[in-house]
C-alpha positions, 0 to 999 in steps of 0.5 A, spaced: 351 212 400 349 210 407 355 211 411 358 205 414 358 205 421 366 204 422 367 210 417 369 214 422 375 210 425 373 212 433 373 204 434 381 200 434 384 194 435 389 195 440 392 189 441 393 181 439 395 174 441 396 168 438 398 161 440 403 156 437 398 151 433 399 144 435 396 137 434 392 134 440 396 139 444 392 135 451 390 142 452 382 145 453 379 150 450 379 154 457 387 153 457 388 155 451 384 162 452 387 163 458 394 163 454 391 169 449 388 173 455 395 173 458 398 176 452 393 181 450 394 183 458 401 184 457 401 188 451 395 193 453 397 192 461 391 191 462 387 187 468 381 182 467 377 188 471 378 192 465 374 188 461 367 189 461 365 186 454 367 179 451 365 174 445 367 167 442 367 164 436 363 157 438 369 152 439 367 145 436 371 142 443 366 145 447 360 146 442 355 141 447 356 146 453 350 151 452 354 156 457 361 156 454 361 162 454 359 164 461 363 158 464 370 161 460 368 168 462 368 166 469 375 162 468 379 168 465 376 172 471 372 177 467 365 180 469 362 183 463 357 187 462 357 185 454 357 177 452 356 173 446 358 167 442 358 167 435 356 160 431 357 162 423 364 158 423 370 161 419 365 167 419 365 169 426 372 172 427 371 178 423 364 178 425 366 179 432 370 184 430 364 188 428 359 186 433 363 188 438 365 195 435 357 196 435 357 193 443 362 199 444 359 204 440 352 203 443 354 203 450 353 196 452 361 195 454 368 199 454 373 194 453 372 188 449 376 181 449 374 177 442 376 171 443 377 165 438 380 158 441 378 151 439 382 144 441 378 139 436 384 135 435 384 134 442 377 133 443 371 133 437 364 134 440 360 137 434 354 133 431 353 137 425 345 135 425 342 139 418 336 136 413 342 136 409 345 130 411 340 126 407 343 129 400 350 127 403 350 121 407 347 116 401 352 118 396 358 118 401 360 125 401 365 126 408 364 133 410 368 139 407 373 135 403 368 132 399 364 138 398 369 142 396 371 136 391 364 137 388 365 145 387 371 144 385 369 139 379 363 144 377 368 150 376 373 146 373 367 143 368 365 151 367 372 154 367 377 150 367 383 151 373 390 151 372 392 148 377 399 151 378 396 156 379 393 153 386 400 150 387 404 158 386 398 159 392 400 153 396 407 155 395 407 162 397 402 160 403 407 155 406 414 160 405 409 165 409 409 159 415 416 158 415 417 165 417 411 164 423 414 161 429 406 160 431 405 155 426 404 148 426 412 146 427 411 140 422 409 145 416 415 149 417 417 147 411 418 149 405 414 145 398 414 147 391 409 147 386 411 139 384 410 137 390 403 140 390 401 137 383 403 131 386 400 130 392 395 126 393 388 127 391 382 127 397 376 128 394 378 129 386 380 134 384 382 137 391 388 134 393 392 133 400 396 140 399 389 144 398 387 142 405 387 144 412 388 140 418 385 140 424 389 142 430 388 146 436 390 153 438 387 160 440 387 168 438 384 173 440 384 182 440 382 188 444 378 193 442 375 200 445 374 207 442 379 210 440 379 216 444 379 212 450 386 208 447 389 215 447 388 216 454 391 210 455 397 211 451 396 205 447 399 208 440 399 201 436 392 202 433 388 198 428 382 201 425 376 196 422 373 200 416 368 197 413 364 191 414 359 186 410 356 179 412 350 175 409 348 168 410 345 163 406 346 167 400 341 165 394 337 160 398 331 161 395 334 159 388 334 151 388 338 150 382 343 156 384 351 156 381 353 153 386 360 157 383 357 163 386 358 165 393 356 171 397 363 173 397 360 177 390 356 181 394 360 183 401 367 183 397 365 189 393 361 192 398 367 192 403 371 196 398 365 200 396 364 203 403 372 204 404 372 208 398 377 202 395 378 199 389 381 192 389 387 195 386 388 199 392 389 193 397 395 192 400 395 185 402 389 180 402 387 175 408 382 171 406 379 165 410 383 159 407 380 152 410 381 150 402 386 153 396 380 154 391 376 157 396 382 163 395 381 162 388 374 164 388 374 170 393 380 173 389 375 173 383 369 175 387 372 180 391 375 183 384 382 181 384 381 177 378 376 176 373 370 171 373 373 164 371 381 166 371 383 166 378 387 160 377 391 164 372 391 170 376 394 166 382 399 163 377 401 169 374 401 174 380 407 175 386 403 173 392 409 174 397 410 180 403 413 185 397 409 182 392 404 185 387 398 182 392 400 179 398 396 173 401 396 170 407 403 172 409 403 168 416 401 162 412 394 161 413 391 156 415 392 150 410 400 152 412 399 154 419 394 149 421 386 150 423 385 150 431 378 149 429 373 154 429 377 159 431 381 158 424 379 166 422 382 168 427 389 166 424 388 170 418 385 176 422 390 177 426 396 176 421 393 183 418 393 186 424 400 184 426 402 186 418 398 193 420 401 194 426 409 192 423 410 187 427 410 181 421 419 181 422 421 177 416 415 177 412 413 184 413 409 187 408 412 194 406 409 200 407 402 196 409 397 200 411 391 197 409 388 189 409 382 185 406 380 180 411 374 175 409 370 169 412 367 163 411 362 159 415 359 152 414 359 148 407 352 145 406 351 140 400 348 142 394 350 149 394 356 154 396 358 156 403 353 159 408 356 165 410 360 169 407 363 176 410 368 181 409 373 187 413 377 193 410 382 194 416 386 200 416 392 203 420 
């Protein structure tokens, strides 16, 4: 078996930063990036002069700017030897951890900052240009909610859905947001399964409480070689242990099973590379633009049997002290989704937990976490990019 490039634990995460999620906060992605960077400097006692590598998730609020990453690093006062922006959407957060690890291992940089910042509820600058629009527009499909409504319809036809299982997930994640001071304030109140069931349908059978809310915010990490972290006295470290990614899964198939995703490939692979099975995972932090996406990944990453994801969610304790803690900080659905920086919500919560800083929502004795990402949802098939990562402390 090929060796994972992360297996030796010679690259580590030494700090995380995260802003409070706001709705129409009025700040630019540049200003949000500065707040995240300031948190990271404070935790590590580093300065801009110590950072020589930066990777961004492309922000919706700045995606019309072809020089975004260069301007943003200048704004932060960083002179970078390695600089990149990833455009695989919600898969970019953990994808950038893997890319930063490779840059550090190859000598392109020594200390990398991984940033996801966006302000789409303040300023929207995206245009989703694609040949698929010719299929979306005539039938009135309106963005991701429409696409996920179609996916849910197909899955329900093939397997059935116990919506009280999705309701149990909604409740568990909202409980996490109540204890998360960085969650959008209007979402920091408890809900019940009946609240979920009775919430209005957005794109049948997709409900309002299945869905994320656009917001502004940011998050980030600092990474370096483990040997350097030891020299600097940075003792609270998290290690990316395995990673896998696939884009345009099954794209040559013109009549795919749209309920099947790339996570059926990358989920099992990261567990194999980490020498783990699903039952060994201490907590699961899946990208959650819609609850249905979490359910599908629970199946395809090996936690639930195919077609039984909703029953698994219904019958499993998903809280911090439960059988499988899921998105313990609320995830994006109960924190708000800061545009394409949303994948960092799940990633940062996993790192926070592994550093033992979950406070009122801490998972006891957390040793590892599985984190996933999703990038883009095209019409007529499942999401475009799928990735997964195992983190350990």
